[in-house]
C-alpha positions in Angstrom: 0.0 0.0 0.0 1.6 3.4 -1.0 1.8 6.4 1.3 -1.3 8.1 -0.3 -3.5 5.1 0.3 -2.1 4.4 3.8 -2.8 8.0 4.9 -6.3 7.9 3.3 -7.1 4.6 5.1 -5.8 5.9 8.5 -8.0 9.0 8.1 -11.0 6.9 7.2 -10.6 4.6 10.2 -10.0 7.6 12.5 -13.0 9.5 11.2 -15.4 6.5 11.4 -14.2 5.8 15.0 -14.7 9.4 15.9 -11.1 9.8 16.9 -10.1 12.8 14.8 -12.1 16.0 15.4 -12.9 17.6 12.1 -11.0 14.9 10.1 -12.4 14.0 6.7 -11.0 12.4 3.6 -10.2 14.7 0.6 -13.4 15.6 -1.1 -15.7 14.3 1.7 -18.1 15.8 4.2 -17.4 15.0 7.8 -20.8 13.3 8.4 -23.7 12.0 6.3 -26.2 14.4 7.7 -26.7 16.9 10.6 -26.5 15.0 13.9 -25.1 11.9 12.2 -21.6 10.4 12.9 -21.7 8.4 9.7 -18.9 9.4 7.4 -19.7 10.5 3.8 -17.2 8.6 1.7 -15.1 9.9 -1.1 -16.8 8.7 -4.3 -15.4 9.4 -7.7 -18.2 10.3 -10.1 -18.6 9.1 -13.6 -17.2 12.4 -14.8 -14.1 12.0 -12.5 -13.1 8.6 -13.9 -14.1 9.5 -17.5 -17.0 7.2 -18.1 -18.6 6.7 -21.5 -21.9 8.4 -22.0 -24.9 6.0 -21.5 -26.3 4.6 -24.7 -29.9 4.9 -23.6 -32.2 6.2 -20.9 -31.1 6.1 -17.3 -34.3 5.8 -15.2 -34.6 7.5 -11.8 -37.0 5.8 -9.4 -39.0 8.3 -7.4 -38.6 6.5 -4.1 -36.0 5.1 -1.8 -34.4 1.7 -2.2 -35.3 -0.8 0.6 -32.1 -2.9 0.4 -28.4 -3.0 -0.6 -27.2 -6.0 -2.7 -23.5 -6.7 -2.6 -21.6 -8.2 -5.6 -18.1 -9.0 -6.8 -17.0 -8.3 -10.3 -14.9 -11.4 -10.9 -12.0 -9.3 -12.1 -8.3 -10.2 -11.3 -7.3 -9.9 -7.7 -4.8 -7.1 -8.5 -2.2 -5.8 -6.0 -2.4 -2.4 -7.7 -4.3 -0.5 -5.0 -4.1 2.9 -6.7 -6.9 5.3 -7.6 -5.8 4.9 -11.3 -6.5 1.2 -11.0 -9.9 1.9 -9.5 -10.7 4.1 -12.5 -9.3 1.4 -14.9 -11.6 -1.2 -13.3 -14.6 1.1 -13.6 -13.9 1.4 -17.3 -13.5 -2.4 -17.6 -16.8 -3.0 -16.0 -18.6 -0.4 -18.0 -17.2 -1.8 -21.3 -18.2 -5.3 -20.3 -21.7 -4.3 -19.4 -22.3 -2.1 -22.5 -20.4 -4.0 -25.2 -20.9 -7.6 -24.1 -24.2 -7.5 -22.2 -25.8 -4.8 -24.3 -26.8 -2.6 -21.4 -27.1 1.1 -21.5 -24.5 1.7 -18.9 -22.7 0.0 -16.0 -25.2 -2.3 -14.2 -24.0 -1.5 -10.6 -24.7 1.7 -8.8 -21.2 1.8 -7.1 -17.9 -0.1 -7.3 -15.4 -0.5 -4.5 -11.8 -1.2 -5.5 -9.4 -3.5 -3.8 -7.4 -0.4 -2.8 -10.5 1.2 -1.1 -11.5 3.7 -3.7 -15.2 4.1 -4.6 -16.4 4.9 -8.1 -19.9 5.7 -9.2 -21.1 3.0 -11.6 -24.4 3.9 -13.4 -24.7 7.6 -14.2 -26.8 9.5 -11.6 -26.2 7.1 -8.8 -24.1 9.5 -6.8 -26.4 12.4 -7.2 -29.5 10.5 -6.1 -27.6 8.9 -3.2 -26.6 12.3 -1.9 -30.2 13.5 -2.3 -31.4 10.5 -0.3 -35.0 10.4 -1.7 -34.6 8.7 -5.2 -32.3 6.2 -6.7 -31.1 5.0 -10.1 -32.5 1.9 -11.7 -29.5 -0.4 -12.2 -29.0 -3.8 -13.9 -27.3 -6.0 -11.3 -29.8 -8.4 -9.7 -32.7 -9.9 -11.6 -36.1 -9.1 -10.0 -34.5 -6.7 -7.4 -33.3 -3.7 -9.4 -36.4 -1.7 -8.6 -35.9 -2.2 -4.8 -32.2 -2.4 -4.2 -28.9 -0.6 -5.1 -26.0 -2.7 -6.3 -22.5 -2.3 -4.8 -19.8 -4.4 -6.5 -16.4 -5.2 -5.2 -13.4 -5.4 -7.5 -12.0 -8.9 -7.5 -12.9 -12.5 -7.5 -13.7 -14.0 -4.1 -14.1 -17.7 -4.8 -11.7 -20.4 -3.6 -11.0 -18.8 -0.2 -9.8 -15.3 -1.4 -11.0 -12.5 0.8 -11.2 -8.7 0.2 -8.2 -6.6 1.3 -8.7 -4.7 4.6 -8.9 -1.3 2.8 -11.6 -2.6 0.5 -13.6 -4.0 3.4 -13.3 -0.9 5.5 -14.6 1.3 2.6 -17.4 -1.2 1.8 -18.6 -0.9 5.4 -18.4 2.9 5.2 -20.3 3.1 1.9 -23.0 0.8 3.1 -23.4 2.7 6.4 -23.7 6.0 4.4 -26.2 4.5 2.0 -28.3 3.0 4.8 -28.3 6.3 6.6 -29.2 8.4 3.6 -32.0 6.0 2.5 -33.2 4.8 5.9 -32.3 1.2 5.1 -31.8 -1.1 8.1 -28.4 -2.8 8.2 -30.3 -6.1 8.3 -31.4 -5.4 4.7 -27.9 -5.9 3.2 -27.9 -9.0 1.0 -25.6 -10.8 -1.4 -26.4 -11.4 -5.1 -26.8 -15.1 -4.5 -29.7 -14.4 -2.1 -31.8 -13.7 -5.2 -30.6 -16.1 -7.9 -28.6 -19.0 -9.0 -25.1 -17.5 -8.8 -21.9 -17.8 -6.9 -21.7 -14.0 -6.5 -20.3 -12.4 -4.3 -18.2 -15.5 -3.3 -16.9 -15.6 0.2 -18.2 -12.1 0.8 -21.6 -13.7 1.2 -20.3 -15.6 4.2 -19.1 -12.3 5.6 -22.5 -10.6 5.4 -23.3 -11.1 9.1 -20.1 -9.3 9.9 -20.9 -6.6 7.3 -24.3 -6.0 8.8 -23.0 -5.8 12.3 -20.2 -3.3 11.4 -22.6 -1.2 9.4 -25.1 -1.1 12.3 -22.3 -0.1 14.6 -21.3 2.8 12.3 -24.9 4.0 12.2 
């Protein structure tokens, strides 16, 4: 982990633990909302990472999602933890979804890199999350896209592989922020395989009780 990522992670952990007064990551607010101790994570928008324009209509659902659905992207388990790699991964996912699957844009709402960087997936997802009253219709879980937002983790978590600590820490932070903004109970965090015949999100599915517990503690 390079010095930039190490400092970013230390600040994130300190802020979420309430140990650093006024500490926030670059480009973040200190809390999700007035009176909340939940950290607003640093999320790179589609404009920041240079996403392609959507090839069709992106639908905004005029209500809040009731759940979060966690995925993995089955990409290589890279040891490049840089922000540039997070952006490269976001491009890879978007190209796969648009060019191979024929979708209008990235199917996931958000992506968490192995280095702990968050990128917006489908256009508009960051804007609606920040607003907290609407959300973007994704294409990540059959039968659940109208009720859940999709968060995908870079990497392939089959065969005993587990997410790096930085990725896990930021996944917890993003889920806690989304739960706070949308009023979603931590108990309503699921894995892709809860809703279909898939191995996604691999071993992360076995870690969901831990994820729910840590998200609830952050909230």
